[in-house]
N, C-alpha and C positions, 0 to 999 in steps of 0.2 A: 461425613457432610459429604454437602454437596455443593457444587459450584457451574455457573452456565452464562451463556451471554443471549440479550436480546437484541432480533433482528432485526430491520426494518426490511422489507422486500426490494426497495427501492435502493440500498445501499450499496454499493462496489467492494471492492476487495480492499481498497484503504481502508474505508471508514470500518467496515467488519474487523479490521485486524485490531484497531482499539481494543474492543470489550473481550475479544479471543486472546490476545495477549495477557490482557490483566486476569483473567482467569488463569490461564496458563500459569502466571506466576503463583496464585493461590495455590493452586493444584501440587504443583512440583514442590515447592519451600514449605506449603502447612500440609500435604497429605490430602486435598479435599479432593474428591470423585469430581472430572471433569465430565460433565453430559455431553455427547458427541453436538456439535453444532450443526449444521443446515446451511450450507455453504452456497447452495443452487437459488438465484434468484432470478425467474422467470419477472423482468423489468419491463412494462412495456413502454414507457417513454424515454428509457435510456436508449432504442431501437428506434422509434415512432420522429424524435427530434431530428435524427440526422446527421451527417458528417460524420462517419463511421465505414469500416469495413464491416461490409455484413457478410461476407463468407465467412468470419471469425466470430461472429456476436455471441454465437453460443459459448463459447470458451472464456472470450474476453469480459462481456457485458455480464450473461447468466453465471458464471463461474460453473460450467457442466465440465466436469470429469477433472477437475483440477487437484482435488484431493482425496486422501485416504483417510480413515481414522486412526489415529493412536491406539493401539492394541488394548491399553488398560483404562481408556474411558469407556463410559456407560450409556447407552442406549436408551435415553428419552423414552422409546417407545416399547422394550422391553419389560420394563420398569414401572407398572401401573399406579404403584404407590405414589410416584412422583408427582403425579399430579394432581395429588392432592396435598402434598408439600407446600409449605409457605417457604418463598425466597424473598429475601431483601433487598430491594433494588439500591443500587451503588453507581456512581460514576466512576471512580479511578480507586486507585488502591488507597490512597491515604483515608477515603472514605470509609472504605472497606474495612480498614485497621480498626477505625473508630467503631463503627458497628460492631464488630467483634467485642471488643473491649468492653463494649456497656452491654451487649448483649449474650455473650459468650461463646456457646455453638448455635452457628445459626448458618442456612444454607446462603449463598448469595448468587446475585443474578448481576451481572453489567449490561448498562445501558447502552444502546449502540448510539447514539446520538448527545453524550453527555460530558463528553470529555475528549475531544479531538489533538490534543495534543502529549509531548512526551516526557512533560515534567517529572512524572511517578515513574517513571519506566528507565530513565536514565542506565540504572544500575544491572538491570535485566536484559541489557540489548544481546551478551553471547545468549542466555540461557531462549529467551525468544527465538533468536536466530537459527537455533540446534532443534529446538522444535518445530518451527516452521519448514524444515528441511524432512524432517520424520516425516511428515504430516505429506508431503509431495508425491506424488506418484514419482515411482522408479525409471519409468520411460522420460520424463522431463528431467530429472536431475541428472541423467545422462548425456541429454541436451545441452543442459547447462555447464557440464564439466568443462567444454572445450575453450569456454570464456576464460578462462583461469590463465591460461597459457601468456594471450598478449595485450598488452594497454590499451585501451581505447577511449574515445571520450562517449559519454552514454547522453542520448539526447531522450526524454520521457516528453512526445508532441501532445497532448490532449486536444482531437479535433472536435470531438461529439459536441452537439448544440446544448449541452448541459450548462455550458460557459456562455457565458454575452460576451461580445466583441466591445473593445473600445467605441466612445461614442452612443452605445443603444439608449435608446429609453426604458429597458427593461431592467429588473432587479435583477441583481444574481451576484455572482462571484464572474471575475472577470477571465478571460481568455489571455493564456500569453502567445500573442501574436507569432506567428511562423517568421516572420520581418523580423523578428526578433532574436531566433534562431539562429538565423544567419548570420546576422552581428555579433551574434555570441560565438559562435564556431569559431569564426575567424579571429577575433578575441582570443580566444583559448587557448588555440593552436601557437599566437605568439606569448602564450604564458606557460604552455606546458609543453610544448613541441608539436611537431606537426604529426598528429597522432590520427588512425584511423577513427572514422565517427559512426556508431550504429545510432540509428532511429528505432526506438521504441514507440509504439502507438498506437491508438483506437480506430485510427484512420489509415486509408491503404495508399497508394502510388498518387492517384489522381487527387486527394486532398494533401498529399505532401511534397509535390514535383516541383517545387520553389527547393527544397531543402534537399532534394535526392539529386538533384543537379550539380549540386559542390562536388569538388574532387575528392576521392575516396570517402563516398559517404553511402551506406548501404542500409536497409531497411531489414532490420529482426522480423521473420517470417515462422513465426510460432503459433501454436495455437491454442491455448490458454493463457488466463491473467498472471499464474505462480512462474510460469515460464519468465515473461514479460519481466516482473517484479526481480526475481532470483538472478536475471544477467544484469538486470541497471546494476545491484549493489556491487559488479566486479569491475564497473567503472572505475577508470582514472580520476575522473574529474564528470559532473554531472550536470546537465542542462536540462532544467524541469519546467515544471508547469506550475508555478508558485501558488496556484487556489488547489493546487489537486492532491489530495492525501496519499493517493498512489507514489507520485512522486516523493513527498517527502517521507514516506517507510523505507524508499529507495535509499535516500539521504542516510536516513537515521539508523541502519540495517548495515549498509554500506562503511559509512564514517569517511567517506571523499568528500573533499570541496565542493561545493553544491553553491548553483547559481541560478537566477531565473531576475526576470524584467522588474524594472523602477516600480511598474504598475500592478506587479502581483508577486509581492517579498514572501517570503515564508514564514517571516516574523511569529504568527499566529500559533504556528507548529511546534514553537520552543523545542527544536530538533537538537541545538548543542547544548552541554548544561557547562559549567564553568570551569571544571577543568581539561575539558576538550580541547583538543587542537585543532581542531574539523573549524573551515571558514565554510557560513553558510550566507550568503551573500548576495546582492546585485548587480548586473552589466549594465 
């Protein structure tokens, strides 16, 4: 039996990880064959809206050269019979298990926009993290390795204009303002010690000038999104953009205490299970 993911071209890495992770669970636990996902996303709006570092947009926004395929996965384009195969569209693991119970052996496809929370993934965090490292390119893994050695405060600051600012008449998800990151970093250093801070962002030095002026704060100069995400998972504490699924994934995989602003809490992602000691809150 086969399992695959349904991707929208406009979806970023965080949103793509939800269906991919569920497909990985089905593939590894129930021995389904996973069809290679297409990570590359030529998203026009993500770039034309502005507010980002254009020099890094291919790797960070379009996800060019972020991943390699797992050796045991199946190429959709080399198996032409798959074009005529029926797949049952499901949103999360609970739905998948119900479909299998009712229909028996059935091919599954996880939708990209149906369930953007972690409630069904709590028991599989280690499995997901292991497989995410397996598909990350070796060059990226080597760069990430050095961040295991020293403690730091991670800041995931989204600057792209796909989020809206407070007071805007537009409809959409609010941006976690850079002024909050300045305040939250000072508070975090009082709570967790005066640790160095590392900024991971889709913006450049121009957009991040206010936070980069603070003492012992540096910007990670990476080339792609998966390096950014995996470095964030090494943080001692995470200050994230509360409406960003990218920040939410860093928190879920890393298991560190995580904070965002009161206006942009992480609540809707349901990052923490009942038995977890991880703190996900607002400052």
